[in-house]
Structures are given as C-alpha cells and as structure tokens.
GUSE-547398 format. One record per residue (C-alpha): x, y, z; residue in one letter. Coordinates in nm, 3 decimals. Example, Ala and Ser with C-alpha at 12.3 -4.5 7.8 and 13.67 -1.06 7.14 Angstrom:
2
<u->1.230	v->-0.450	w->0.780	code->A>
<u->1.367	v->-0.106	w->0.714	code->S>
//
This chain:
417
<u->0.791	v->2.562	w->-2.160	code->X>
<u->0.923	v->2.841	w->-1.847	code->X>
<u->0.723	v->2.738	w->-1.517	code->X>
<u->0.470	v->3.002	w->-1.446	code->X>
<u->0.508	v->3.267	w->-1.152	code->X>
<u->0.208	v->3.167	w->-0.994	code->X>
<u->0.337	v->2.810	w->-0.974	code->X>
<u->0.691	v->2.890	w->-0.924	code->X>
<u->0.577	v->3.100	w->-0.573	code->X>
<u->0.471	v->2.763	w->-0.501	code->X>
<u->0.762	v->2.589	w->-0.582	code->X>
<u->0.943	v->2.820	w->-0.347	code->X>
<u->0.781	v->2.790	w->-0.089	code->X>
<u->0.820	v->2.370	w->-0.057	code->X>
<u->1.211	v->2.512	w->-0.085	code->X>
<u->1.182	v->2.699	w->0.231	code->X>
<u->1.020	v->2.416	w->0.391	code->X>
<u->1.272	v->2.174	w->0.328	code->X>
<u->1.444	v->2.085	w->0.644	code->X>
<u->1.136	v->2.018	w->0.788	code->X>
<u->1.003	v->1.806	w->0.528	code->X>
<u->1.275	v->1.584	w->0.668	code->X>
<u->1.311	v->1.659	w->1.035	code->X>
<u->0.899	v->1.559	w->1.107	code->X>
<u->0.944	v->1.178	w->0.886	code->X>
<u->1.221	v->1.139	w->1.129	code->X>
<u->1.027	v->1.218	w->1.415	code->X>
<u->0.759	v->1.023	w->1.273	code->X>
<u->0.984	v->0.735	w->1.185	code->X>
<u->1.118	v->0.719	w->1.559	code->X>
<u->0.742	v->0.604	w->1.665	code->X>
<u->0.716	v->0.257	w->1.614	code->X>
<u->0.391	v->0.156	w->1.397	code->X>
<u->0.361	v->-0.185	w->1.324	code->X>
<u->0.048	v->-0.264	w->1.147	code->X>
<u->-0.083	v->-0.444	w->1.517	code->X>
<u->0.041	v->-0.222	w->1.733	code->X>
<u->-0.210	v->-0.049	w->1.831	code->X>
<u->-0.057	v->0.192	w->2.072	code->X>
<u->0.261	v->0.315	w->1.848	code->X>
<u->-0.013	v->0.365	w->1.589	code->X>
<u->-0.245	v->0.602	w->1.826	code->X>
<u->0.050	v->0.780	w->1.846	code->X>
<u->0.169	v->0.816	w->1.502	code->X>
<u->-0.215	v->0.937	w->1.442	code->X>
<u->-0.197	v->1.208	w->1.686	code->X>
<u->0.159	v->1.299	w->1.563	code->X>
<u->-0.042	v->1.351	w->1.212	code->X>
<u->-0.314	v->1.522	w->1.312	code->X>
<u->-0.086	v->1.797	w->1.459	code->X>
<u->0.033	v->1.859	w->1.080	code->X>
<u->-0.320	v->1.833	w->0.950	code->X>
<u->-0.459	v->2.082	w->1.133	code->X>
<u->-0.207	v->2.365	w->1.008	code->X>
<u->-0.376	v->2.238	w->0.665	code->X>
<u->-0.711	v->2.384	w->0.548	code->X>
<u->-1.069	v->2.188	w->0.539	code->X>
<u->-1.192	v->1.941	w->0.766	code->X>
<u->-0.958	v->1.656	w->0.959	code->X>
<u->-1.114	v->1.333	w->1.151	code->X>
<u->-1.050	v->1.028	w->1.261	code->X>
<u->-1.248	v->0.780	w->1.061	code->X>
<u->-1.313	v->0.445	w->1.256	code->X>
<u->-1.269	v->0.106	w->1.026	code->X>
<u->-1.444	v->-0.207	w->1.107	code->X>
<u->-1.201	v->-0.492	w->1.277	code->X>
<u->-1.047	v->-0.745	w->1.055	code->X>
<u->-1.117	v->-1.109	w->1.020	code->X>
<u->-0.829	v->-1.328	w->1.055	code->X>
<u->-0.707	v->-1.690	w->1.094	code->X>
<u->-0.515	v->-1.820	w->1.401	code->X>
<u->-0.263	v->-2.004	w->1.410	code->X>
<u->-0.491	v->-2.309	w->1.534	code->X>
<u->-0.734	v->-2.252	w->1.244	code->X>
<u->-1.014	v->-2.048	w->1.421	code->X>
<u->-1.165	v->-1.765	w->1.222	code->X>
<u->-1.110	v->-1.422	w->1.505	code->X>
<u->-1.181	v->-1.067	w->1.464	code->X>
<u->-0.888	v->-0.796	w->1.534	code->X>
<u->-0.935	v->-0.414	w->1.597	code->X>
<u->-0.794	v->-0.132	w->1.370	code->X>
<u->-0.710	v->0.222	w->1.405	code->X>
<u->-0.844	v->0.463	w->1.255	code->X>
<u->-0.783	v->0.616	w->0.922	code->X>
<u->-0.728	v->0.976	w->0.915	code->X>
<u->-0.911	v->1.206	w->0.625	code->X>
<u->-0.892	v->1.571	w->0.541	code->X>
<u->-1.146	v->1.737	w->0.328	code->X>
<u->-1.044	v->2.045	w->0.138	code->X>
<u->-1.321	v->2.205	w->-0.106	code->X>
<u->-1.568	v->1.902	w->-0.169	code->X>
<u->-1.755	v->2.158	w->-0.375	code->X>
<u->-1.497	v->2.246	w->-0.593	code->X>
<u->-1.524	v->2.108	w->-0.994	code->X>
<u->-1.216	v->1.873	w->-1.009	code->X>
<u->-1.149	v->1.607	w->-0.721	code->X>
<u->-0.753	v->1.522	w->-0.648	code->X>
<u->-0.751	v->1.193	w->-0.400	code->X>
<u->-0.438	v->1.165	w->-0.194	code->X>
<u->-0.364	v->0.853	w->0.015	code->X>
<u->-0.086	v->0.703	w->0.226	code->X>
<u->-0.091	v->0.471	w->0.527	code->X>
<u->0.081	v->0.507	w->0.849	code->X>
<u->0.173	v->0.174	w->0.962	code->X>
<u->0.493	v->-0.023	w->0.893	code->X>
<u->0.621	v->-0.390	w->0.872	code->X>
<u->0.823	v->-0.355	w->1.198	code->X>
<u->0.639	v->-0.472	w->1.521	code->X>
<u->0.662	v->-0.290	w->1.829	code->X>
<u->0.986	v->-0.562	w->1.969	code->X>
<u->1.163	v->-0.520	w->1.605	code->X>
<u->1.546	v->-0.421	w->1.715	code->X>
<u->1.526	v->-0.159	w->1.412	code->X>
<u->1.347	v->0.145	w->1.589	code->X>
<u->1.534	v->0.488	w->1.544	code->X>
<u->1.661	v->0.683	w->1.241	code->X>
<u->2.049	v->0.710	w->1.248	code->X>
<u->2.237	v->0.897	w->0.983	code->X>
<u->2.500	v->0.705	w->0.689	code->X>
<u->2.819	v->0.796	w->0.614	code->X>
<u->2.713	v->0.854	w->0.270	code->X>
<u->2.429	v->1.109	w->0.395	code->X>
<u->2.131	v->0.844	w->0.332	code->X>
<u->1.908	v->0.848	w->0.637	code->X>
<u->1.867	v->0.458	w->0.715	code->X>
<u->1.507	v->0.432	w->0.956	code->X>
<u->1.223	v->0.275	w->0.950	code->X>
<u->0.895	v->0.358	w->0.744	code->X>
<u->1.132	v->0.657	w->0.631	code->X>
<u->1.090	v->0.534	w->0.249	code->X>
<u->0.789	v->0.315	w->0.294	code->X>
<u->0.603	v->0.601	w->0.412	code->X>
<u->0.630	v->0.833	w->0.624	code->X>
<u->0.861	v->1.010	w->0.421	code->X>
<u->0.607	v->1.017	w->0.151	code->X>
<u->0.339	v->1.155	w->0.392	code->X>
<u->0.604	v->1.453	w->0.428	code->X>
<u->0.612	v->1.517	w->0.091	code->X>
<u->0.225	v->1.493	w->0.046	code->X>
<u->0.140	v->1.737	w->0.308	code->X>
<u->0.454	v->1.964	w->0.185	code->X>
<u->0.335	v->2.006	w->-0.194	code->X>
<u->-0.079	v->2.049	w->-0.009	code->X>
<u->0.083	v->2.298	w->0.215	code->X>
<u->0.267	v->2.504	w->-0.034	code->X>
<u->-0.056	v->2.487	w->-0.275	code->X>
<u->-0.281	v->2.611	w->-0.096	code->X>
<u->-0.104	v->2.990	w->-0.206	code->X>
<u->-0.196	v->2.894	w->-0.555	code->X>
<u->-0.405	v->3.205	w->-0.733	code->X>
<u->-0.590	v->2.861	w->-0.853	code->X>
<u->-0.659	v->2.639	w->-0.589	code->X>
<u->-1.003	v->2.722	w->-0.550	code->X>
<u->-1.064	v->2.541	w->-0.884	code->X>
<u->-0.913	v->2.191	w->-0.732	code->X>
<u->-1.085	v->2.008	w->-0.387	code->X>
<u->-0.855	v->1.760	w->-0.232	code->X>
<u->-0.877	v->1.471	w->0.032	code->X>
<u->-0.576	v->1.307	w->0.201	code->X>
<u->-0.656	v->0.961	w->0.362	code->X>
<u->-0.424	v->0.808	w->0.542	code->X>
<u->-0.463	v->0.461	w->0.670	code->X>
<u->-0.339	v->0.224	w->0.924	code->X>
<u->-0.320	v->-0.109	w->0.734	code->X>
<u->-0.183	v->-0.131	w->0.391	code->X>
<u->0.114	v->-0.334	w->0.487	code->X>
<u->-0.113	v->-0.624	w->0.559	code->X>
<u->-0.309	v->-0.535	w->0.237	code->X>
<u->-0.554	v->-0.271	w->0.352	code->X>
<u->-0.836	v->-0.483	w->0.447	code->X>
<u->-1.006	v->-0.225	w->0.686	code->X>
<u->-0.928	v->0.062	w->0.480	code->X>
<u->-1.023	v->-0.097	w->0.146	code->X>
<u->-1.374	v->0.018	w->0.141	code->X>
<u->-1.265	v->0.406	w->0.225	code->X>
<u->-1.024	v->0.349	w->-0.095	code->X>
<u->-1.305	v->0.228	w->-0.312	code->X>
<u->-1.541	v->0.498	w->-0.204	code->X>
<u->-1.284	v->0.804	w->-0.256	code->X>
<u->-1.153	v->0.634	w->-0.606	code->X>
<u->-1.520	v->0.629	w->-0.719	code->X>
<u->-1.568	v->1.028	w->-0.628	code->X>
<u->-1.254	v->1.158	w->-0.731	code->X>
<u->-1.068	v->1.257	w->-1.067	code->X>
<u->-0.724	v->1.167	w->-1.025	code->X>
<u->-0.501	v->1.030	w->-0.728	code->X>
<u->-0.151	v->1.058	w->-0.590	code->X>
<u->-0.037	v->0.849	w->-0.371	code->X>
<u->0.287	v->0.849	w->-0.187	code->X>
<u->0.487	v->0.482	w->-0.207	code->X>
<u->0.836	v->0.541	w->-0.240	code->X>
<u->1.003	v->0.571	w->-0.554	code->X>
<u->1.174	v->0.266	w->-0.670	code->X>
<u->1.568	v->0.252	w->-0.537	code->X>
<u->1.642	v->0.475	w->-0.911	code->X>
<u->1.425	v->0.728	w->-0.873	code->X>
<u->1.149	v->0.549	w->-1.101	code->X>
<u->0.785	v->0.568	w->-1.067	code->X>
<u->0.568	v->0.248	w->-1.067	code->X>
<u->0.418	v->0.184	w->-1.393	code->X>
<u->0.169	v->-0.117	w->-1.483	code->X>
<u->0.151	v->-0.279	w->-1.094	code->X>
<u->0.068	v->-0.675	w->-1.080	code->X>
<u->-0.244	v->-0.817	w->-0.856	code->X>
<u->-0.254	v->-0.974	w->-0.518	code->X>
<u->-0.382	v->-1.216	w->-0.320	code->X>
<u->-0.333	v->-1.302	w->0.050	code->X>
<u->-0.496	v->-1.661	w->0.137	code->X>
<u->-0.482	v->-1.865	w->0.434	code->X>
<u->-0.620	v->-2.221	w->0.410	code->X>
<u->-0.713	v->-2.430	w->0.769	code->X>
<u->-0.648	v->-2.806	w->0.768	code->X>
<u->-0.777	v->-2.956	w->1.039	code->X>
<u->-0.722	v->-3.303	w->1.166	code->X>
<u->-0.753	v->-3.555	w->1.473	code->X>
<u->-0.477	v->-3.514	w->1.764	code->X>
<u->-0.364	v->-3.871	w->1.898	code->X>
<u->-0.098	v->-3.999	w->2.087	code->X>
<u->0.131	v->-4.001	w->1.861	code->X>
<u->0.303	v->-4.365	w->2.042	code->X>
<u->0.021	v->-4.513	w->2.140	code->X>
<u->-0.225	v->-4.454	w->1.914	code->X>
<u->-0.086	v->-4.278	w->1.575	code->X>
<u->-0.287	v->-4.441	w->1.336	code->X>
<u->-0.584	v->-4.318	w->1.516	code->X>
<u->-0.484	v->-3.961	w->1.412	code->X>
<u->-0.526	v->-3.792	w->1.136	code->X>
<u->-0.234	v->-3.535	w->1.085	code->X>
<u->-0.331	v->-3.168	w->0.982	code->X>
<u->0.027	v->-3.057	w->0.970	code->X>
<u->0.139	v->-3.372	w->0.719	code->X>
<u->-0.155	v->-3.267	w->0.555	code->X>
<u->-0.102	v->-2.889	w->0.530	code->X>
<u->0.248	v->-2.958	w->0.360	code->X>
<u->0.106	v->-3.185	w->0.123	code->X>
<u->-0.065	v->-2.904	w->-0.005	code->X>
<u->0.176	v->-2.625	w->0.043	code->X>
<u->0.365	v->-2.879	w->-0.245	code->X>
<u->0.054	v->-2.814	w->-0.456	code->X>
<u->0.029	v->-2.501	w->-0.406	code->X>
<u->0.393	v->-2.469	w->-0.506	code->X>
<u->0.344	v->-2.625	w->-0.815	code->X>
<u->0.133	v->-2.380	w->-0.950	code->X>
<u->0.436	v->-2.164	w->-0.982	code->X>
<u->0.580	v->-2.203	w->-1.422	code->X>
<u->0.204	v->-2.296	w->-1.502	code->X>
<u->0.100	v->-1.954	w->-1.642	code->X>
<u->0.318	v->-1.643	w->-1.770	code->X>
<u->0.348	v->-1.370	w->-1.503	code->X>
<u->0.160	v->-1.581	w->-1.210	code->X>
<u->0.363	v->-1.675	w->-0.879	code->X>
<u->0.249	v->-1.879	w->-0.538	code->X>
<u->0.419	v->-1.811	w->-0.263	code->X>
<u->0.393	v->-2.018	w->0.073	code->X>
<u->0.517	v->-1.826	w->0.336	code->X>
<u->0.424	v->-1.981	w->0.677	code->X>
<u->0.276	v->-2.326	w->0.770	code->X>
<u->0.165	v->-2.292	w->1.113	code->X>
<u->0.008	v->-2.594	w->1.364	code->X>
<u->0.069	v->-2.881	w->1.573	code->X>
<u->0.164	v->-2.896	w->1.944	code->X>
<u->0.429	v->-3.156	w->2.095	code->X>
<u->0.656	v->-3.407	w->1.943	code->X>
<u->0.451	v->-3.726	w->2.093	code->X>
<u->0.127	v->-3.595	w->1.933	code->X>
<u->-0.061	v->-3.633	w->1.617	code->X>
<u->-0.125	v->-3.251	w->1.484	code->X>
<u->-0.500	v->-3.217	w->1.471	code->X>
<u->-0.433	v->-2.851	w->1.312	code->X>
<u->-0.256	v->-2.652	w->1.065	code->X>
<u->-0.264	v->-2.361	w->0.877	code->X>
<u->-0.108	v->-2.256	w->0.498	code->X>
<u->-0.037	v->-1.918	w->0.456	code->X>
<u->0.062	v->-1.795	w->0.112	code->X>
<u->0.007	v->-1.516	w->-0.173	code->X>
<u->-0.048	v->-1.459	w->-0.535	code->X>
<u->0.092	v->-1.255	w->-0.757	code->X>
<u->-0.085	v->-1.228	w->-1.133	code->X>
<u->-0.039	v->-0.969	w->-1.442	code->X>
<u->-0.420	v->-0.932	w->-1.551	code->X>
<u->-0.754	v->-1.035	w->-1.453	code->X>
<u->-0.771	v->-1.349	w->-1.677	code->X>
<u->-0.465	v->-1.416	w->-1.437	code->X>
<u->-0.637	v->-1.391	w->-1.173	code->X>
<u->-0.921	v->-1.575	w->-1.268	code->X>
<u->-0.722	v->-1.881	w->-1.317	code->X>
<u->-0.508	v->-1.891	w->-0.989	code->X>
<u->-0.782	v->-1.807	w->-0.776	code->X>
<u->-1.030	v->-2.128	w->-0.956	code->X>
<u->-0.697	v->-2.337	w->-0.954	code->X>
<u->-0.611	v->-2.262	w->-0.560	code->X>
<u->-0.999	v->-2.355	w->-0.487	code->X>
<u->-0.946	v->-2.638	w->-0.659	code->X>
<u->-0.693	v->-2.743	w->-0.437	code->X>
<u->-0.834	v->-2.650	w->-0.116	code->X>
<u->-1.147	v->-2.829	w->-0.172	code->X>
<u->-0.927	v->-3.186	w->-0.201	code->X>
<u->-0.764	v->-3.282	w->0.164	code->X>
<u->-0.483	v->-3.481	w->0.033	code->X>
<u->-0.599	v->-3.830	w->0.293	code->X>
<u->-0.931	v->-3.936	w->0.430	code->X>
<u->-0.997	v->-3.772	w->0.806	code->X>
<u->-0.907	v->-3.421	w->0.680	code->X>
<u->-1.141	v->-3.122	w->0.674	code->X>
<u->-1.004	v->-2.790	w->0.485	code->X>
<u->-1.147	v->-2.399	w->0.488	code->X>
<u->-0.995	v->-2.138	w->0.270	code->X>
<u->-1.005	v->-1.776	w->0.353	code->X>
<u->-0.913	v->-1.481	w->0.194	code->X>
<u->-0.868	v->-1.382	w->-0.195	code->X>
<u->-0.735	v->-1.104	w->-0.441	code->X>
<u->-0.683	v->-0.762	w->-0.225	code->X>
<u->-0.530	v->-0.574	w->-0.466	code->X>
<u->-0.647	v->-0.596	w->-0.815	code->X>
<u->-0.383	v->-0.571	w->-1.141	code->X>
<u->-0.308	v->-0.219	w->-1.215	code->X>
<u->-0.217	v->-0.216	w->-1.637	code->X>
<u->-0.104	v->0.108	w->-1.814	code->X>
<u->-0.441	v->0.140	w->-1.972	code->X>
<u->-0.487	v->0.468	w->-2.148	code->X>
<u->-0.553	v->0.663	w->-1.903	code->X>
<u->-0.244	v->0.584	w->-1.682	code->X>
<u->-0.016	v->0.566	w->-1.970	code->X>
<u->-0.153	v->0.944	w->-2.082	code->X>
<u->-0.141	v->1.082	w->-1.645	code->X>
<u->0.235	v->0.934	w->-1.667	code->X>
<u->0.295	v->1.175	w->-1.955	code->X>
<u->0.170	v->1.454	w->-1.767	code->X>
<u->0.373	v->1.396	w->-1.483	code->X>
<u->0.743	v->1.282	w->-1.667	code->X>
<u->0.617	v->1.648	w->-1.853	code->X>
<u->0.586	v->1.823	w->-1.447	code->X>
<u->0.956	v->1.650	w->-1.366	code->X>
<u->1.117	v->1.792	w->-1.662	code->X>
<u->0.996	v->2.110	w->-1.605	code->X>
<u->1.176	v->2.037	w->-1.256	code->X>
<u->1.501	v->1.908	w->-1.360	code->X>
<u->1.353	v->1.616	w->-1.246	code->X>
<u->1.360	v->1.342	w->-1.560	code->X>
<u->1.071	v->1.087	w->-1.453	code->X>
<u->1.098	v->0.724	w->-1.579	code->X>
<u->0.783	v->0.458	w->-1.551	code->X>
<u->0.897	v->0.061	w->-1.468	code->X>
<u->0.667	v->-0.206	w->-1.418	code->X>
<u->0.595	v->-0.357	w->-1.054	code->X>
<u->0.519	v->-0.673	w->-0.847	code->X>
<u->0.476	v->-0.527	w->-0.613	code->X>
<u->0.108	v->-0.358	w->-0.466	code->X>
<u->-0.043	v->-0.038	w->-0.308	code->X>
<u->-0.274	v->0.129	w->-0.278	code->X>
<u->-0.311	v->0.226	w->-0.645	code->X>
<u->-0.446	v->-0.096	w->-0.750	code->X>
<u->-0.751	v->-0.011	w->-0.517	code->X>
<u->-0.791	v->0.327	w->-0.613	code->X>
<u->-0.727	v->0.234	w->-1.019	code->X>
<u->-0.964	v->-0.080	w->-0.985	code->X>
<u->-1.255	v->0.196	w->-0.845	code->X>
<u->-1.206	v->0.405	w->-1.157	code->X>
<u->-0.924	v->0.668	w->-1.043	code->X>
<u->-0.644	v->0.738	w->-1.237	code->X>
<u->-0.328	v->0.776	w->-1.020	code->X>
<u->0.031	v->0.765	w->-0.995	code->X>
<u->0.123	v->0.626	w->-0.687	code->X>
<u->0.527	v->0.653	w->-0.667	code->X>
<u->0.514	v->1.005	w->-0.541	code->X>
<u->0.684	v->0.977	w->-0.235	code->X>
<u->1.082	v->0.949	w->-0.129	code->X>
<u->1.391	v->0.800	w->-0.320	code->X>
<u->1.526	v->0.558	w->-0.086	code->X>
<u->1.549	v->0.182	w->-0.141	code->X>
<u->1.589	v->-0.145	w->0.128	code->X>
<u->1.223	v->-0.113	w->0.209	code->X>
<u->1.065	v->-0.389	w->0.459	code->X>
<u->1.426	v->-0.449	w->0.589	code->X>
<u->1.620	v->-0.297	w->0.870	code->X>
<u->1.858	v->-0.070	w->0.573	code->X>
<u->1.564	v->0.077	w->0.498	code->X>
<u->1.685	v->0.446	w->0.394	code->X>
<u->1.588	v->0.776	w->0.221	code->X>
<u->1.814	v->1.025	w->0.056	code->X>
<u->1.738	v->1.381	w->0.185	code->X>
<u->1.720	v->1.595	w->-0.145	code->X>
<u->1.454	v->1.399	w->-0.261	code->X>
<u->1.209	v->1.523	w->-0.001	code->X>
<u->1.197	v->1.824	w->-0.140	code->X>
<u->1.211	v->1.745	w->-0.512	code->X>
<u->0.935	v->1.510	w->-0.452	code->X>
<u->0.745	v->1.791	w->-0.305	code->X>
<u->0.781	v->2.027	w->-0.582	code->X>
<u->0.681	v->1.711	w->-0.788	code->X>
<u->0.388	v->1.632	w->-0.631	code->X>
<u->0.333	v->2.065	w->-0.623	code->X>
<u->0.335	v->2.141	w->-1.005	code->X>
<u->0.088	v->1.890	w->-1.064	code->X>
<u->-0.096	v->2.027	w->-0.862	code->X>
<u->-0.071	v->2.377	w->-1.004	code->X>
<u->-0.131	v->2.223	w->-1.345	code->X>
<u->-0.420	v->2.019	w->-1.267	code->X>
<u->-0.538	v->2.379	w->-1.105	code->X>
<u->-0.455	v->2.560	w->-1.460	code->X>
<u->-0.572	v->2.291	w->-1.648	code->X>
<u->-0.268	v->2.208	w->-1.829	code->X>
<u->-0.344	v->1.883	w->-1.686	code->X>
<u->-0.666	v->1.788	w->-1.752	code->X>
<u->-0.799	v->1.556	w->-1.445	code->X>
<u->-1.192	v->1.589	w->-1.554	code->X>
<u->-1.042	v->1.443	w->-1.921	code->X>
<u->-0.803	v->1.135	w->-1.739	code->X>
<u->-1.142	v->0.995	w->-1.553	code->X>
<u->-1.364	v->1.018	w->-1.812	code->X>
<u->-1.094	v->0.829	w->-2.034	code->X>
<u->-1.038	v->0.571	w->-1.686	code->X>
<u->-1.426	v->0.511	w->-1.725	code->X>
<u->-1.410	v->0.446	w->-2.116	code->X>
<u->-1.129	v->0.166	w->-2.022	code->X>
<u->-1.365	v->-0.006	w->-1.774	code->X>
<u->-1.684	v->-0.021	w->-1.963	code->X>
//
C-alpha cells in the first residue's frame, strides 16, 4: 500500500532532522546520569526540558516519592529521587497515546565510561546512547514531525521520561500505572535487540533484599558467643540458588552479599541481594512463595531475617492485543522498507508496567545498537532516523484509523477480564 501524501510529508520532516536526532542524543550521553547521580540526572533533565518545550502542550516536572532501600548493614533507609518529565498534548482528544522512556543510565558518576566516541565501523560508542538517550531523541523527533499531520487533532499524547528505570522504576511506577490505565496504546523507546528485532513477550522481574542479623563477638576470645550473619547469608544464598532448574523459565540470580566487619569480629549483619525472572503469573506466584519460605527460616539459632522487595515488573505475554499491535507495527515497517521481527526477551522495562496497567504497547522502538549496560554500548547512527520514521508512521496510522488504538485497548481489557 502506498504511503499517503500527508504521511510522507511527516516522514520527510523526520529525514530533514536526521543529523540533529543523533547530535542531541550524543550531547545528552556526554552528561552522566547514573540512577543515583542526582546532580547528573538534573543536568540531563534540564537539557531534555529545553527540547521538550519545542513541542506543543504542557511540559512539567513531576515530583517522585523517595524510594526505600536496604543499606549494607541491613538498615531500611529512604533515598530521594529526581523528578520525572511529563509532556501532555491534547488530553481531550478521542485517542490517547502514551510514550515513555528513561533518562537514567547504569553508569555511576565515577564510571570511567563518560563520553561518546566514533568506532572505525561507523557505530557510536557511548554511555546510555542506545539505552536510551538515543531512544528519547527518536521519540521526540517522531512527535515533532507528527505535529504537522492533518489528522493530528484526533490523537492526544503524553510523554513520561523517568529517572529510575534502571533500578526497577520504584519511584515512577505509580505514574506509569496511571498513564497505562488511561491511555489506548503505548510506545516505549528501549533500544531494539542487537539484530534490529523488537521485543515480543517479556519475562517478569522481582528484586529482593534479604537482611540477616546476628550477634557480634570477638572471633578469638569469644567466637562461640557470636552468631555469624555472613555465614547465614551464604547458606541462604545457596538455598536461593538451588531454586534454579526447579520450574521452567524461572531464574534466580544471587547478585551480591554484603556485610561483616573486621576479620577478628563475628559478623552481626549481612544482606543478600537477588533477582528473579519468571515467564508468567503462575511462575511468579511460585517463586514468590518459595523465596518467602526460605527467607522465613534462618539457617541456625540466633539469626533473624527480614525480606524486602518483590515484583516490580509483571510478565508481559504476547496476548491478543499485543499480537495484533505487533502486526500493525510490522506492516508500518514493511511500508518503510524496514523488516520488523519480534523475539522474546528475558529483559524487562516500563512496557511491563504499562501492559500490567491495561495498555497494549511496543517497548523497543528506540535505536539499533548493542552491548548495553557495558562500556562497549553502541548505536548505529542511521537507525535514529529510520526508527523515528517508524514511530512517526505509527502515529500517522493511529490518527487515520488504520491502526485502531481504541479496539486494541478494548482487546487488552478483555484479556485482563
């Protein structure tokens, strides 16, 4: 099917800004915004707000609540979080599209990986360039171009850029749930898979912190009076690891054990930090019950345990609404000469949260690259304009009714019912 003239004009507008889509993402990536780098997050937020104000609608910073964390000594503490950035345009329109992304990265303020450089093969290597400052540039570029479309008034849209996705969205989760409940269709800008495929079904994810408290004593003079929390944590970690292989598709990753003090002191505190991935809600219930059973049974007398955390990202299956939306996106890609494939992913993102709130969504509409969460992270410059065109055409087809967002939402709600 040929692309209508009104849609082609939008695509041409994207192409005209191809270089700036890359250059602004590079500038953002040169500003460190690790999830716990408050100053860096605010610097990137300032830069994003400048670009956001080029779009119509209301731009606002949305305060997020402090998050509860477990310190290495087992204390429960509150940690402040940066604001989210929300852009709202035509909230009264008959169709509402929710677009989300995150401006935090996994690279802390003291990371040696701080700047974007060009590779000999033409790719750009930089922190957060693919995941997902490049995706934010793609998103805003598609919206900028779409705002010239003749049918734009049929579609209202809300952008939410959050500061905490890389640590599980603990502060922005309520905002995502609210938007997911009121929108008809969602677009999220995590990077595509390394081969350019988009993520289809996603596993669910839970983060747990198991605090173990014992009793300190001199390791030489009074060893028998102590109760070693680090030893207990190691036993509990082994029991948690043993859950692997007991149920198809369920994994438990014991990521870190912290605690203890000097070598001549019996350790009186420790924390086991671990992540669980599950393919479906039944598996989620099983692993949650199994973890709580282990956590409730200290391995020897004199220890106490306290479990914190749980599921932050529910599973995202390829249900009827997701399957139909995926086909619509593949059709748009075909019209652009971009073959679109979908593949399952063990990774999680805001798309999980949106889906759980009732919003059908595609969540890997960002740039094509790879090696994310490492100092080899890269993105292909040509993919910025290509993926902005894909999103722009999706928006055009929503506006024209070729993609029936209201029907997709209704289908998702039937699945939830």
